[in-house]
VEXGU-992696 format. One record per residue (C-alpha): residue in one letter; x, y, z. Coordinates in nm, 3 decimals. Each point is the difference from the previous one (the first is absolute). Layout:
> type, c1, c2, c3
> A, X, Y, Z .
...
This chain:
> type, c1, c2, c3
> M, 4.096, 0.227, 4.149 .
> N, 0.096, 0.005, -0.366 .
> A, -0.276, -0.061, -0.255 .
> P, 0.027, -0.341, -0.170 .
> K, 0.161, -0.004, -0.340 .
> H, -0.198, -0.120, -0.297 .
> S, 0.161, -0.157, -0.302 .
> A, -0.291, 0.089, -0.230 .
> I, 0.005, 0.335, -0.176 .
> R, -0.300, 0.218, 0.081 .
> H, -0.150, 0.196, -0.290 .
> A, 0.267, -0.130, -0.233 .
> S, 0.057, 0.197, -0.319 .
> I, 0.055, -0.130, -0.352 .
> K, 0.371, 0.069, 0.047 .
> D, 0.001, -0.215, 0.316 .
> I, -0.168, -0.288, -0.188 .
> A, 0.242, 0.043, -0.292 .
> R, 0.301, -0.023, 0.234 .
> L, -0.134, -0.311, 0.173 .
> A, -0.088, -0.166, -0.333 .
> G, 0.325, 0.099, -0.166 .
> V, -0.173, 0.168, -0.295 .
> S, -0.058, 0.355, -0.121 .
> H, -0.286, 0.205, 0.141 .
> S, -0.151, 0.020, -0.351 .
> T, -0.014, -0.381, -0.007 .
> V, -0.181, 0.002, 0.335 .
> S, -0.246, 0.258, -0.130 .
> R, -0.071, -0.208, -0.310 .
> A, -0.033, -0.321, 0.201 .
> L, -0.253, 0.150, 0.239 .
> R, -0.203, 0.120, -0.301 .
> E, 0.002, -0.359, -0.134 .
> S, 0.196, 0.109, -0.307 .
> P, 0.077, -0.284, -0.245 .
> L, 0.346, 0.159, -0.044 .
> V, 0.096, -0.165, 0.331 .
> S, 0.012, -0.379, 0.024 .
> E, -0.261, -0.174, 0.213 .
> E, 0.272, -0.140, 0.227 .
> T, 0.142, 0.348, 0.067 .
> R, -0.347, 0.151, 0.047 .
> E, -0.086, -0.268, 0.256 .
> R, 0.326, 0.054, 0.189 .
> I, -0.052, 0.378, 0.008 .
> R, -0.362, -0.038, 0.112 .
> R, 0.110, -0.234, 0.280 .
> I, 0.266, 0.245, 0.123 .
> A, -0.243, 0.292, -0.023 .
> N, -0.258, -0.188, 0.207 .
> Q, 0.256, -0.108, 0.259 .
> H, 0.112, 0.357, 0.054 .
> G, -0.340, 0.166, 0.000 .
> Y, 0.044, 0.193, -0.325 .
> R, -0.302, 0.210, -0.095 .
> P, -0.004, 0.191, -0.330 .
> N, -0.017, 0.379, 0.029 .
> A, -0.319, 0.083, -0.187 .
> A, 0.082, 0.370, -0.026 .
> A, 0.344, -0.066, -0.143 .
> R, -0.138, -0.257, -0.241 .
> E, -0.262, 0.245, -0.121 .
> L, 0.269, 0.261, -0.069 .
> V, 0.186, -0.249, -0.218 .
> T, -0.291, -0.171, -0.178 .
> R, -0.248, 0.292, 0.010 .
> R, -0.254, -0.261, 0.109 .
> S, -0.168, -0.029, 0.340 .
> S, -0.119, -0.362, -0.044 .
> I, -0.337, 0.117, 0.136 .
> I, -0.337, -0.029, -0.175 .
> G, -0.301, 0.205, 0.109 .
> V, -0.335, -0.182, 0.007 .
> V, -0.334, 0.183, 0.026 .
> V, -0.312, -0.201, 0.092 .
> T, -0.354, 0.117, 0.064 .
> N, -0.004, -0.171, 0.340 .
> I, 0.243, -0.257, 0.137 .
> A, -0.291, -0.159, 0.190 .
> D, -0.157, -0.090, -0.336 .
> P, 0.070, -0.373, -0.057 .
> F, 0.059, 0.064, -0.372 .
> A, 0.264, 0.266, 0.072 .
> A, 0.165, -0.222, 0.260 .
> E, 0.043, -0.287, -0.248 .
> V, 0.138, 0.232, -0.268 .
> V, 0.252, 0.149, 0.244 .
> L, 0.114, -0.350, 0.100 .
> G, 0.075, -0.071, -0.366 .
> I, 0.193, 0.327, -0.036 .
> D, 0.191, -0.066, 0.321 .
> D, 0.096, -0.355, -0.101 .
> A, 0.141, 0.125, -0.331 .
> A, 0.171, 0.298, 0.166 .
> N, 0.162, -0.219, 0.265 .
> E, 0.149, -0.225, -0.267 .
> R, 0.170, 0.304, -0.153 .
> R, 0.090, 0.155, 0.338 .
> Y, -0.237, 0.293, -0.036 .
> S, -0.193, 0.154, 0.287 .
> L, -0.354, 0.137, -0.011 .
> L, -0.155, 0.323, 0.123 .
> L, -0.373, -0.053, 0.045 .
> A, -0.275, 0.262, 0.027 .
> N, -0.381, 0.011, -0.006 .
> S, -0.189, 0.233, -0.233 .
> N, -0.339, -0.078, 0.162 .
> A, -0.141, 0.017, -0.357 .
> D, 0.048, 0.380, 0.016 .
> P, 0.145, 0.138, -0.329 .
> E, 0.161, 0.302, 0.169 .
> R, 0.161, -0.212, 0.271 .
> E, 0.118, -0.249, -0.263 .
> M, 0.168, 0.281, -0.196 .
> R, 0.168, 0.135, 0.315 .
> V, 0.135, -0.345, 0.087 .
> V, 0.138, -0.053, -0.350 .
> H, 0.177, 0.338, 0.006 .
> S, 0.131, -0.072, 0.351 .
> F, 0.145, -0.332, -0.117 .
> A, 0.166, 0.171, -0.296 .
> E, 0.154, 0.259, 0.233 .
> R, 0.136, -0.281, 0.217 .
> R, 0.191, -0.123, -0.307 .
> V, -0.164, -0.340, -0.028 .
> D, 0.108, -0.189, -0.313 .
> G, -0.357, -0.058, -0.115 .
> I, -0.363, 0.010, 0.111 .
> I, -0.287, -0.249, -0.027 .
> V, -0.351, 0.140, 0.043 .
> T, -0.286, -0.245, 0.052 .
> S, -0.361, 0.084, -0.093 .
> S, 0.096, 0.358, -0.086 .
> R, -0.267, 0.269, 0.022 .
> V, 0.222, 0.248, -0.182 .
> G, 0.101, -0.180, -0.317 .
> A, 0.272, 0.163, -0.207 .
> Y, 0.325, 0.110, 0.162 .
> V, 0.169, 0.120, -0.318 .
> E, 0.101, 0.337, 0.147 .
> T, 0.126, -0.161, 0.321 .
> V, 0.218, -0.244, -0.192 .
> S, 0.137, 0.269, -0.232 .
> E, 0.081, 0.224, 0.297 .
> T, 0.155, -0.262, 0.231 .
> R, 0.112, -0.270, -0.246 .
> V, -0.137, -0.258, 0.245 .
> P, -0.178, -0.283, -0.187 .
> I, -0.356, -0.076, 0.112 .
> V, -0.195, -0.322, -0.059 .
> M, -0.376, -0.005, 0.052 .
> L, -0.164, -0.319, 0.125 .
> N, -0.374, -0.032, -0.073 .
> N, -0.026, 0.368, -0.085 .
> Q, -0.344, 0.137, 0.091 .
> H, 0.016, 0.319, -0.205 .
> P, -0.104, -0.006, -0.368 .
> S, 0.301, 0.175, -0.151 .
> E, 0.319, -0.056, -0.187 .
> F, 0.281, -0.101, 0.235 .
> L, 0.357, -0.109, -0.033 .
> Y, 0.034, -0.363, 0.108 .
> S, -0.267, -0.221, 0.148 .
> V, -0.083, -0.350, 0.117 .
> I, -0.372, -0.070, 0.003 .
> I, -0.241, -0.290, 0.013 .
> D, -0.204, -0.050, -0.317 .
> N, -0.322, 0.105, 0.171 .
> F, -0.222, -0.022, -0.307 .
> S, 0.086, -0.357, -0.098 .
> A, 0.000, -0.122, 0.362 .
> A, -0.345, 0.147, 0.062 .
> F, -0.121, -0.138, -0.332 .
> D, 0.112, -0.350, 0.106 .
> A, -0.168, 0.031, 0.342 .
> A, -0.336, 0.118, -0.134 .
> S, 0.016, -0.250, -0.288 .
> Y, 0.049, -0.280, 0.250 .
> L, -0.321, 0.101, 0.179 .
> A, -0.182, 0.005, -0.335 .
> Q, 0.139, -0.346, -0.083 .
> L, -0.144, -0.122, 0.330 .
> G, -0.342, 0.098, -0.134 .
> H, -0.049, 0.328, 0.188 .
> R, -0.188, 0.274, -0.185 .
> R, -0.053, 0.259, 0.273 .
> I, 0.363, 0.083, 0.070 .
> A, 0.065, 0.311, 0.209 .
> Y, 0.315, 0.208, 0.037 .
> I, 0.112, 0.177, 0.319 .
> G, 0.253, 0.263, -0.103 .
> D, 0.199, 0.276, 0.167 .
> R, -0.185, 0.331, 0.034 .
> L, 0.323, 0.199, -0.006 .
> G, 0.025, -0.075, -0.371 .
> F, 0.357, -0.121, -0.015 .
> Q, 0.144, -0.118, -0.330 .
> S, 0.000, -0.366, 0.103 .
> D, -0.372, 0.017, 0.078 .
> S, -0.073, 0.143, -0.345 .
> E, 0.199, -0.277, -0.166 .
> R, -0.158, -0.277, 0.209 .
> F, -0.346, 0.137, -0.069 .
> G, 0.088, 0.001, -0.371 .
> G, 0.101, -0.367, 0.015 .
> Y, -0.322, -0.082, 0.185 .
> C, -0.211, 0.173, -0.268 .
> A, 0.190, -0.171, -0.283 .
> A, -0.059, -0.342, 0.159 .
> L, -0.375, 0.068, 0.026 .
> E, -0.010, 0.107, -0.363 .
> K, 0.184, -0.312, -0.117 .
> A, -0.238, -0.219, 0.202 .
> K, -0.296, 0.189, -0.153 .
> I, -0.112, 0.123, 0.342 .
> Q, -0.167, 0.341, -0.010 .
> F, 0.175, 0.256, 0.217 .
> D, -0.213, 0.118, 0.292 .
> P, 0.127, 0.319, 0.169 .
> G, -0.203, -0.094, 0.308 .
> L, 0.242, -0.286, 0.059 .
> V, 0.298, 0.237, 0.037 .
> V, 0.070, 0.153, 0.343 .
> H, 0.311, 0.147, 0.156 .
> G, 0.192, -0.042, 0.324 .
> D, 0.335, 0.149, 0.096 .
> G, 0.229, -0.298, -0.046 .
> K, -0.021, -0.086, 0.371 .
> I, -0.197, -0.255, 0.201 .
> A, -0.250, 0.251, 0.139 .
> G, -0.063, 0.146, -0.345 .
> G, -0.066, -0.345, -0.146 .
> A, -0.235, -0.086, 0.287 .
> D, -0.204, 0.316, -0.059 .
> A, -0.002, -0.024, -0.380 .
> V, -0.127, -0.357, -0.020 .
> A, -0.303, 0.086, 0.214 .
> A, -0.150, 0.193, -0.292 .
> L, 0.042, -0.303, -0.226 .
> L, -0.172, -0.229, 0.251 .
> D, -0.306, 0.226, -0.001 .
> L, -0.050, -0.051, -0.375 .
> R, -0.271, -0.232, -0.131 .
> P, 0.112, -0.221, -0.152 .
> R, 0.334, 0.004, 0.180 .
> P, 0.326, -0.053, -0.187 .
> T, 0.115, -0.360, 0.011 .
> A, 0.368, 0.092, -0.032 .
> I, 0.219, 0.300, 0.089 .
> F, 0.341, 0.099, -0.131 .
> C, 0.177, 0.225, 0.253 .
> Y, 0.263, 0.267, -0.062 .
> N, 0.238, -0.165, 0.247 .
> D, 0.018, -0.262, 0.275 .
> M, -0.066, 0.250, 0.278 .
> T, -0.325, 0.099, -0.171 .
> A, -0.089, -0.368, -0.039 .
> L, 0.065, -0.069, 0.369 .
> G, -0.238, 0.281, 0.094 .
> A, -0.259, -0.141, -0.239 .
> L, 0.032, -0.347, 0.154 .
> S, -0.070, 0.147, 0.343 .
> T, -0.316, 0.182, -0.106 .
> I, -0.129, -0.296, -0.201 .
> A, 0.036, -0.223, 0.306 .
> A, -0.173, 0.262, 0.217 .
> H, -0.298, -0.015, -0.239 .
> G, -0.028, -0.374, 0.057 .
> L, 0.130, -0.085, -0.348 .
> R, 0.275, -0.245, -0.085 .
> V, 0.297, 0.020, -0.233 .
> P, 0.006, -0.162, -0.252 .
> H, -0.340, -0.168, 0.056 .
> D, -0.191, 0.327, -0.045 .
> I, 0.261, 0.232, -0.152 .
> S, 0.340, -0.063, -0.157 .
> I, 0.283, 0.245, 0.077 .
> I, 0.330, 0.074, -0.175 .
> G, 0.267, 0.235, 0.136 .
> F, 0.320, 0.146, -0.142 .
> D, 0.359, -0.011, 0.138 .
> D, 0.021, -0.341, 0.177 .
> L, 0.109, 0.145, 0.331 .
> F, 0.101, -0.251, 0.267 .
> V, -0.342, 0.041, 0.164 .
> A, -0.176, -0.126, -0.314 .
> Q, 0.097, -0.359, 0.080 .
> T, -0.129, 0.020, 0.356 .
> A, -0.328, 0.180, -0.076 .
> H, -0.325, -0.185, 0.062 .
> P, -0.037, -0.143, -0.256 .
> P, 0.348, 0.025, -0.158 .
> L, -0.019, 0.272, -0.263 .
> T, 0.016, -0.048, -0.375 .
> T, 0.212, 0.291, -0.118 .
> V, 0.240, 0.141, -0.258 .
> R, 0.358, -0.043, 0.115 .
> Q, 0.236, 0.292, -0.040 .
> P, 0.362, -0.121, 0.036 .
> M, 0.063, 0.280, 0.250 .
> R, 0.348, -0.096, 0.114 .
> E, 0.108, -0.069, -0.356 .
> M, -0.133, 0.339, -0.109 .
> G, 0.204, 0.164, 0.276 .
> R, 0.307, -0.189, -0.112 .
> I, -0.055, 0.101, -0.365 .
> A, -0.041, 0.366, 0.100 .
> F, 0.332, -0.012, 0.187 .
> E, 0.183, -0.177, -0.284 .
> T, -0.138, 0.262, -0.241 .
> L, 0.162, 0.271, 0.213 .
> I, 0.331, -0.189, 0.002 .
> Q, -0.009, -0.026, -0.379 .
> L, -0.071, 0.372, -0.030 .
> L, 0.291, 0.079, 0.233 .
> A, 0.225, -0.217, -0.219 .
> G, -0.105, 0.194, -0.309 .
> A, -0.168, -0.301, -0.159 .
> H, -0.292, 0.024, -0.241 .
> V, -0.318, -0.056, 0.201 .
> Q, -0.351, -0.071, -0.125 .
> P, -0.212, 0.298, 0.117 .
> S, -0.294, -0.211, 0.117 .
> R, -0.012, -0.356, 0.129 .
> K, -0.346, -0.157, 0.016 .
> I, -0.025, -0.305, 0.222 .
> K, -0.268, -0.263, -0.055 .
> G, -0.236, -0.084, 0.283 .
> E, -0.104, -0.357, 0.078 .
> L, -0.349, -0.112, 0.096 .
> I, 0.018, -0.212, 0.316 .
> V, -0.317, -0.206, 0.045 .
> R, -0.099, -0.083, 0.356 .
> Q, -0.329, -0.063, 0.180 .
> S, -0.176, 0.338, -0.032 .
> T, -0.131, -0.075, -0.350 .
> A, -0.234, -0.270, -0.130 .
> P, -0.203, -0.073, -0.316 .
> Y, -0.336, 0.175, -0.017 .
> A, -0.181, -0.326, -0.081 .
> E, 0.129, -0.166, 0.317 .
> I, -0.112, 0.272, 0.238 .
> H, -0.331, 0.085, -0.163 .
> S, -0.126, -0.344, -0.106 .
């Protein structure tokens, strides 16, 4: 029995599409790259023919011509981290619009592993690299050696680096602690990150500046440290609850820390915000569903991912790029904070 004949072309080439469309293969190539040199009507006709005949661009051939892979490497501390996941979604949305693909890898917050991943990406000829929450910092030598642009997102290493997108930690923390002071709280604690990352130092600085402006004397006994995770926040807040008098409000390094604090506070038979007000940082999706819903500083995580990607695209185009982009945080008030007078009257 003879195999059935198919009219559609399998694995059609650009030359096949050009013949069917009655145009040159260079016109097909431009049309499929969305070049404005080809009219919209012609581009649409060529796209329709290409789809009908199963055309798929040859990435290897395209890379030989353009010297671009259309691949961006992304390094995160841990893809299970809700913050990293939101940032990657923003990068992916922007990349998809420009027909870029992503290579994703975890650093596990290990500087040596992070460096190996970055070098591995460069060897794989990615067009650019985005590193979130870097524990290494500067990649000047890597960039000079490989000529692969690198953008840092919320860099965690206090050093000079090439291009960065970062939340304005100091001003965001200042606003959060100031809000607690405006609510009438005087014993305001801070749960930081014991690993001493750059963002923790900046948030602690904003906290201290807010106390000073509110004429509240700094008390080192009201500063404890977790590890940025739920368990660390749960353990750290226990020391604050043993103090007499207890703090009436707590500003937490991040939402995960705040969630841990909420758990321990409830286990001690105390209520938020009736006994203690709590503010987090990040505005992860779980902040809205916490009990009670968490007052927090919103980081525009997806937007920051998008900005990091667009910065890479500008660098690849040879455009002038601002070395550092600071993004403002936004205080989101929910039910985990209340005025001091209301809860202690």
